[in-house]
C-alpha positions as CSV (number, residue, x, y, z in Angstrom):
1,X,-1.4,28.6,7.8
2,X,1.2,31.4,6.3
3,X,4.7,32.9,8.0
4,X,5.6,36.4,6.5
5,X,8.8,36.9,5.5
6,X,9.6,40.5,4.9
7,X,11.5,40.3,1.6
8,X,10.7,41.4,-2.0
9,X,9.4,39.4,-4.4
10,X,12.0,37.8,-7.2
11,X,14.9,39.4,-5.1
12,X,15.5,36.6,-2.6
13,X,14.7,32.6,-2.0
14,X,12.8,31.2,1.3
15,X,15.0,28.7,2.9
16,X,13.3,26.3,5.1
17,X,15.2,24.0,7.7
18,X,13.4,20.5,8.8
19,X,13.5,19.6,12.3
20,X,12.0,18.2,15.3
21,X,14.0,20.3,18.3
22,X,15.5,23.2,18.4
23,X,18.2,23.5,21.6
24,X,21.0,24.3,19.6
25,X,19.1,27.6,18.1
26,X,17.3,29.2,21.9
27,X,19.1,32.8,20.7
28,X,16.5,32.7,17.4
29,X,13.4,33.7,18.4
30,X,10.4,31.2,18.4
31,X,6.6,31.7,16.6
32,X,4.2,29.3,17.1
33,X,1.0,28.7,15.2
34,X,-1.7,27.3,16.7
35,X,-5.0,25.4,15.9
36,X,-8.0,25.1,18.4
37,X,-8.6,21.7,19.5
38,X,-11.9,19.9,20.8
39,X,-10.6,17.6,23.3
40,X,-7.6,16.2,20.9
41,X,-9.0,16.6,17.7
42,X,-8.3,20.0,15.8
43,X,-11.8,21.8,15.1
44,X,-12.5,22.0,11.1
45,X,-10.2,24.5,9.2
46,X,-13.7,26.3,8.4
47,X,-14.2,26.8,12.3
48,X,-10.6,27.7,13.2
49,X,-11.1,31.0,14.6
50,X,-7.5,31.8,15.4
51,X,-7.3,32.2,11.2
52,X,-4.4,30.1,10.9
53,X,-5.9,27.4,8.7
54,X,-6.7,28.1,4.7
55,X,-7.2,25.3,1.8
56,X,-6.8,27.0,-1.1
57,X,-3.7,28.6,-2.8
58,X,-4.1,32.5,-3.4
59,X,-1.9,35.7,-2.3
60,X,-4.7,37.2,-0.8
61,X,-4.8,35.1,1.7
62,X,-3.6,37.5,5.0
63,X,-1.0,35.8,6.9
64,X,-1.5,34.2,10.5
65,X,2.1,35.2,12.1
66,X,5.5,37.5,10.8
67,X,8.6,35.4,11.2
68,X,11.8,36.6,10.7
69,X,14.9,36.0,8.9
70,X,16.4,33.3,11.2
71,X,13.1,32.5,13.1
72,X,11.9,29.4,14.6
73,X,8.1,28.4,13.2
74,X,6.4,25.7,15.0
75,X,3.4,24.7,12.9
76,X,0.0,22.9,14.3
77,X,-1.3,20.8,11.3
78,X,-4.4,18.9,10.4
79,X,-4.9,15.9,8.5
80,X,-5.2,15.8,4.7
81,X,-9.1,15.3,4.7
82,X,-9.5,17.5,7.5
83,X,-10.1,14.8,10.6
84,X,-13.2,13.1,9.1
85,X,-12.4,10.0,9.9
86,X,-11.1,8.0,13.5
87,X,-11.3,4.3,14.9
88,X,-14.4,3.4,14.0
89,X,-15.2,5.0,10.5
90,X,-16.0,2.3,8.2
91,X,-15.3,1.9,4.1
92,X,-18.9,3.9,3.8
93,X,-17.6,7.0,5.8
94,X,-14.5,7.3,3.1
95,X,-16.9,7.4,0.8
96,X,-18.5,10.2,2.1
97,X,-15.3,12.0,2.3
98,X,-15.5,15.6,1.1
99,X,-12.3,16.4,-1.4
100,X,-13.2,20.0,-1.0
101,X,-12.1,20.1,2.5
102,X,-8.2,19.0,0.9
103,X,-5.4,19.9,2.3
104,X,-6.4,22.3,5.9
105,X,-3.1,24.0,5.4
106,X,-1.9,26.0,8.9
107,X,-1.2,17.6,16.4
108,X,-0.7,15.2,16.9
109,X,-2.8,12.5,18.6
110,X,-2.4,8.5,18.2
111,X,-4.7,8.0,15.4
112,X,-3.6,7.9,11.6
113,X,-5.1,6.4,8.6
114,X,-4.6,5.2,5.3
115,X,-7.4,5.2,2.8
116,X,-8.7,4.6,-1.1
117,X,-11.6,7.4,-1.9
118,X,-13.6,6.1,-4.8
119,X,-12.7,8.2,-8.1
120,X,-9.1,8.7,-6.7
121,X,-5.8,7.5,-6.9
122,X,-3.1,5.6,-9.0
123,X,-5.5,2.4,-9.5
124,X,-8.9,3.7,-9.0
125,X,-10.1,2.1,-12.5
126,X,-8.7,-1.1,-10.3
127,X,-9.9,-0.4,-6.6
128,X,-13.4,1.7,-7.4
129,X,-14.3,0.6,-3.9
130,X,-13.4,2.9,-0.9
131,X,-11.4,1.3,1.8
132,X,-9.7,2.0,5.1
133,X,-6.6,1.4,7.2
134,X,-7.2,2.6,10.9
135,X,-3.5,3.1,12.5
136,X,-2.5,2.9,16.3
137,X,0.5,5.5,16.3
138,X,2.6,4.2,19.4
139,X,6.2,4.1,21.2
140,X,8.2,1.3,19.7
141,X,8.0,-0.4,22.7
142,X,4.3,-1.1,23.0
143,X,2.5,-3.5,21.4
144,X,-0.4,-1.5,20.2
145,X,-2.9,-2.0,22.9
146,X,-0.9,0.3,25.5
147,X,1.3,-2.6,26.8
148,X,5.0,-2.9,26.8
149,X,6.3,-5.4,24.7
150,X,8.9,-7.6,26.0
151,X,9.1,-9.9,22.4
152,X,12.4,-9.5,20.2
153,X,10.5,-7.9,17.3
154,X,12.5,-4.7,17.7
155,X,11.4,-2.9,21.1
156,X,15.0,-2.1,21.9
157,X,15.0,0.2,18.8
158,X,14.1,3.6,19.2
159,X,11.3,5.9,17.7
160,X,7.5,4.9,16.5
161,X,5.7,2.6,14.5
162,X,2.0,2.6,12.9
163,X,0.0,-1.0,13.5
164,X,-3.4,-1.7,12.8
165,X,-5.5,-4.2,13.1
166,X,-6.8,-3.9,9.4
167,X,-3.3,-4.8,8.6
168,X,-2.5,-7.6,11.1
169,X,1.1,-8.3,12.1
170,X,2.4,-5.3,9.5
171,X,4.7,-2.2,11.5
172,X,5.5,0.7,9.3
173,X,8.2,2.7,11.0
174,X,8.0,6.6,11.2
175,X,9.4,8.9,8.9
176,X,7.5,12.1,9.3
177,X,7.5,14.9,6.8
178,X,4.6,17.3,5.5
179,X,3.2,16.2,2.4
180,X,2.2,19.6,1.4
181,X,4.2,22.4,2.3
182,X,5.1,25.4,0.3
183,X,5.0,29.4,-0.3
184,X,2.0,31.7,-2.1
185,X,1.9,31.9,-5.8
186,X,1.7,35.6,-7.2
187,X,-1.1,36.4,-9.2
188,X,1.0,35.9,-12.3
189,X,2.1,32.6,-11.3
190,X,-1.9,32.1,-10.5
191,X,-3.3,32.9,-13.8
192,X,-0.5,30.8,-15.4
193,X,-1.4,27.4,-12.9
194,X,-5.5,28.1,-14.0
195,X,-5.3,28.7,-17.4
196,X,-2.8,25.3,-18.2
197,X,-5.0,23.4,-16.0
198,X,-8.0,24.7,-17.3
199,X,-6.6,23.8,-20.9
200,X,-6.2,20.3,-19.4
201,X,-9.7,19.9,-18.1
202,X,-10.9,21.0,-21.1
203,X,-10.0,17.9,-23.2
204,X,-11.0,16.0,-20.2
205,X,-7.9,15.5,-18.1
206,X,-8.4,14.9,-14.4
207,X,-8.5,18.3,-13.3
208,X,-10.1,20.2,-9.9
209,X,-11.1,23.8,-10.7
210,X,-11.5,26.3,-8.4
211,X,-14.1,25.1,-5.8
212,X,-16.3,27.8,-3.7
213,X,-17.9,25.1,-1.7
214,X,-16.0,24.5,1.4
215,X,-13.2,26.8,0.7
216,X,-11.4,28.4,3.9
217,X,-10.8,31.7,3.9
218,X,-14.7,31.6,2.6
219,X,-14.7,35.4,2.1
220,X,-12.2,35.0,-0.6
221,X,-12.5,31.7,-1.7
222,X,-16.1,30.8,-0.9
223,X,-19.1,31.6,-3.1
224,X,-19.3,35.1,-3.8
225,X,-15.5,35.4,-2.7
226,X,-13.8,38.5,-3.9
227,X,-11.5,36.0,-5.7
228,X,-13.5,32.9,-6.1
229,X,-12.8,31.8,-9.5
230,X,-8.8,31.9,-8.9
231,X,-8.1,30.1,-5.5
232,X,-6.6,27.1,-6.6
233,X,-6.9,24.1,-4.7
234,X,-3.9,22.4,-3.0
235,X,-4.1,19.0,-4.1
236,X,-1.5,19.2,-7.5
237,X,1.6,20.6,-6.8
238,X,3.3,23.6,-8.7
239,X,5.7,26.1,-8.8
240,X,5.0,27.0,-5.2
241,X,5.6,23.5,-3.9
242,X,2.6,22.3,-2.1
243,X,1.3,18.8,-2.4
244,X,4.6,17.5,-3.5
245,X,4.3,14.1,-1.4
246,X,8.1,13.5,-1.0
247,X,8.8,11.2,1.7
248,X,12.5,12.2,1.5
249,X,11.8,15.9,2.6
250,X,12.3,14.5,6.8
251,X,13.8,15.5,9.6
252,X,17.5,17.2,8.6
253,X,16.5,18.2,5.0
254,X,16.8,21.7,3.8
255,X,13.7,23.0,1.3
256,X,14.3,26.2,-1.1
257,X,11.4,28.0,-2.5
258,X,10.9,30.8,-4.4
259,X,9.3,33.9,-3.3
260,X,6.7,35.3,-6.0
261,X,4.8,38.1,-3.3
262,X,6.0,40.2,-0.1
263,X,6.7,37.8,2.7
264,X,6.8,34.4,0.8
265,X,4.0,33.4,2.9
266,X,4.8,30.1,4.0
267,X,2.4,27.0,4.9
268,X,2.1,23.6,5.6
269,X,-0.2,20.5,6.2
270,X,-1.0,17.1,5.3
271,X,1.6,15.5,7.4
272,X,2.5,11.9,7.3
273,X,3.7,9.7,9.7
274,X,4.9,7.4,6.7
275,X,4.8,6.8,3.3
276,X,6.2,5.2,0.3
277,X,6.9,6.7,-3.1
278,X,4.0,6.9,-5.6
279,X,1.6,7.1,-2.6
280,X,-0.4,5.0,-5.0
281,X,-4.0,4.6,-3.0
282,X,-3.9,9.0,-3.0
283,X,-2.9,8.9,1.3
284,X,-0.2,7.9,3.4
285,X,-0.1,7.4,6.9
286,X,-2.1,10.5,7.3
287,X,-1.8,12.4,11.2
288,X,-2.1,15.5,13.0
289,X,1.3,16.7,13.5
290,X,3.3,19.6,14.6
291,X,6.3,20.6,12.6
292,X,9.2,22.8,13.7
293,X,10.9,24.6,11.0
294,X,14.0,27.3,10.6
295,X,13.3,30.3,7.8
296,X,15.8,32.2,6.1
297,X,16.1,34.5,3.4
298,X,18.3,33.7,0.9
299,X,19.3,37.0,-0.6
300,X,19.9,37.1,-4.9
301,X,19.0,33.3,-4.9
302,X,15.4,33.6,-6.6
303,X,17.3,33.7,-9.8
304,X,18.7,30.1,-9.3
305,X,15.6,28.6,-7.1
306,X,13.1,29.2,-10.3
307,X,11.1,26.5,-9.0
308,X,11.3,24.6,-5.4
309,X,14.3,21.9,-4.5
310,X,15.6,20.6,-1.7
311,X,18.9,19.5,0.0
312,X,20.1,17.0,2.9
313,X,23.0,15.0,4.1
314,X,24.0,12.8,6.6
315,X,22.0,9.9,5.6
316,X,19.3,11.5,5.7
317,X,18.4,8.9,2.4
318,X,19.8,5.8,3.8
319,X,18.0,6.3,6.6
320,X,15.0,5.6,4.6
321,X,16.6,2.7,2.8
322,X,15.2,-1.1,3.6
323,X,17.6,-3.5,4.7
324,X,15.6,-5.8,3.0
325,X,13.9,-5.9,0.5
326,X,11.7,-7.5,-2.6
327,X,11.1,-5.6,-6.1
328,X,9.2,-5.9,-8.8
329,X,9.5,-4.7,-12.4
330,X,6.9,-3.0,-14.5
331,X,6.8,-1.9,-18.6
332,X,4.8,0.0,-20.6
333,X,2.3,-3.3,-21.1
334,X,-1.3,-3.8,-20.7
335,X,-4.2,-6.0,-21.9
336,X,-5.5,-5.6,-25.3
337,X,-8.7,-3.2,-25.7
338,X,-7.8,-0.9,-21.9
339,X,-7.1,2.1,-21.6
340,X,-5.3,3.1,-18.2
341,X,-7.5,5.9,-16.3
342,X,-5.0,8.2,-16.1
343,X,-4.6,8.3,-20.1
344,X,-8.6,8.0,-20.9
345,X,-8.4,12.0,-22.0
346,X,-6.2,10.7,-24.5
347,X,-7.5,9.6,-28.2
348,X,-8.7,6.1,-28.3
349,X,-5.6,5.0,-30.4
350,X,-4.1,3.7,-27.6
351,X,-6.9,0.8,-26.6
352,X,-5.6,-1.6,-29.5
353,X,-2.5,-1.8,-28.3
354,X,-0.8,-4.0,-25.3
355,X,2.5,-2.2,-26.0
356,X,2.8,1.4,-25.4
357,X,5.9,3.7,-25.8
358,X,8.1,5.2,-23.2
359,X,5.2,5.5,-20.7
360,X,6.3,5.6,-17.4
361,X,2.9,6.0,-16.2
362,X,1.7,2.6,-17.5
363,X,5.5,0.9,-16.2
364,X,4.4,1.9,-12.8
365,X,1.2,0.5,-13.5
366,X,2.6,-2.4,-14.0
367,X,5.0,-2.8,-11.6
368,X,2.7,-2.2,-9.1
369,X,0.0,-4.5,-9.9
370,X,2.4,-7.0,-9.8
371,X,3.4,-6.0,-6.6
372,X,0.0,-6.8,-5.6
373,X,-0.2,-9.8,-7.0
374,X,2.9,-10.8,-5.2
375,X,1.7,-10.1,-2.1
376,X,-1.9,-11.5,-2.6
377,X,-0.1,-14.6,-3.6
378,X,1.6,-18.2,-2.1
379,X,4.9,-16.2,-1.9
380,X,3.9,-13.2,-0.1
381,X,5.9,-12.2,3.2
382,X,2.8,-11.3,4.6
383,X,2.0,-13.3,7.6
384,X,-1.4,-13.6,7.0
385,X,-3.4,-13.5,3.8
386,X,-3.9,-10.0,2.3
387,X,-6.7,-9.2,0.6
388,X,-6.0,-7.2,-2.6
389,X,-7.4,-3.7,-1.7
390,X,-4.9,-4.5,1.7
391,X,-2.4,-5.4,-0.4
392,X,-3.1,-2.0,-2.1
393,X,-3.4,0.6,1.0
394,X,-0.1,-1.4,1.9
395,X,1.4,-0.2,-1.5
396,X,0.8,3.5,-0.5
397,X,3.0,3.3,2.3
398,X,5.5,0.5,2.2
399,X,6.5,-0.4,-1.3
400,X,8.7,2.7,-3.4
401,X,8.5,3.1,-6.9
402,X,11.6,4.1,-8.8
403,X,12.4,5.1,-12.2
404,X,15.0,2.3,-13.1
405,X,15.5,3.0,-17.4
406,X,14.3,6.2,-19.2
407,X,16.2,4.8,-22.6
408,X,16.1,1.5,-23.3
409,X,12.7,1.9,-25.6
410,X,9.8,1.4,-26.0
411,X,9.8,-0.1,-22.6
412,X,11.2,1.9,-19.8
413,X,11.6,0.4,-16.4
414,X,9.7,1.3,-13.4
415,X,10.6,-0.8,-10.1
416,X,8.5,-1.5,-7.0
417,X,10.7,-2.1,-4.0
418,X,9.0,-3.4,-0.6
419,X,10.0,-3.0,2.7
420,X,9.6,-6.7,4.1
421,X,10.9,-5.9,7.6
422,X,7.6,-4.2,8.3
423,X,6.0,-8.0,8.5
424,X,6.2,-9.2,12.0
């Protein structure tokens, strides 16, 4: 989905203010970008007759609506996988997930999910099998079965939370944000990104190149499409923002994007009910949603906003901090003879080492594996015994990876923080 801000490229930056209510902005025009639904579920991106969906990046994709400086834009969004999952989905259904459909960019129901897709995710070599947690997204006063809750487990607190029979006695509080939000890349930026990613793919790096299968819009990006070989996938973040998966981009934050094309062409989707820093399984609590933003053009700021950045105040970050936590620490170590999945494209000299130098990826892996050990061990705060796969999916939504030390060679420190108040 795209909005257009009528300004010349490179002379302005697009400012987006995330909000969930807009009474104080009543004088502004409101632009709504709708999606078509079959019941409560959005139709597939490729079947969207309103023209409000695309799952590739290219400046030739036409805008779906026009917004002026200062307007309010309301985006109805699809979930990251284009709604293939529901409460009846099994791990076998996850194994059949079509990654070509990620991400449909352009509302809410009471279903969310966290999955591990074979071959994808931070620990894809450790957890090769498909898995799913099916979340009920409910007001805090309900017990997950639609009944009012009269115990002392937080019914007096405002907001929503996610619960699941697949992770019993766990409650994930709502901290919603758009995992994917960005503007269109210009043709020069498209070419730069394509070439550097193609170089990495050529030496064995994990890169998903342009793929016409299931691409939307089909006339541009599908088989025989006019620019199919340069319609970039939406999975990696780039100069335009895109799939950054930054959980701090919640209500009240301000996002700034450079404008590479006339109109900027803002798109968003992949909305998350909640996510942990790192999103290690490859997914958060994924959901459909409605996102309200205010758009502004910052004249003359493009020279200073050459890459996306975001700002916040009023305790936004403090709202995301747990009141109680347990943390594991990781350093760049591994078993002798092993090369981690993220580094298999590198030369084999890494295999004999147990200690690698200044490697934050390996340190993050070490911290995550230690957290999984903790969650499945005798000191786990979970009220029910977790399998390692359950712990992995839980880490993706409730364990925050933080870089703590980038100087004490060779062992940089990454810390994994678990919010222990999620266990009920």
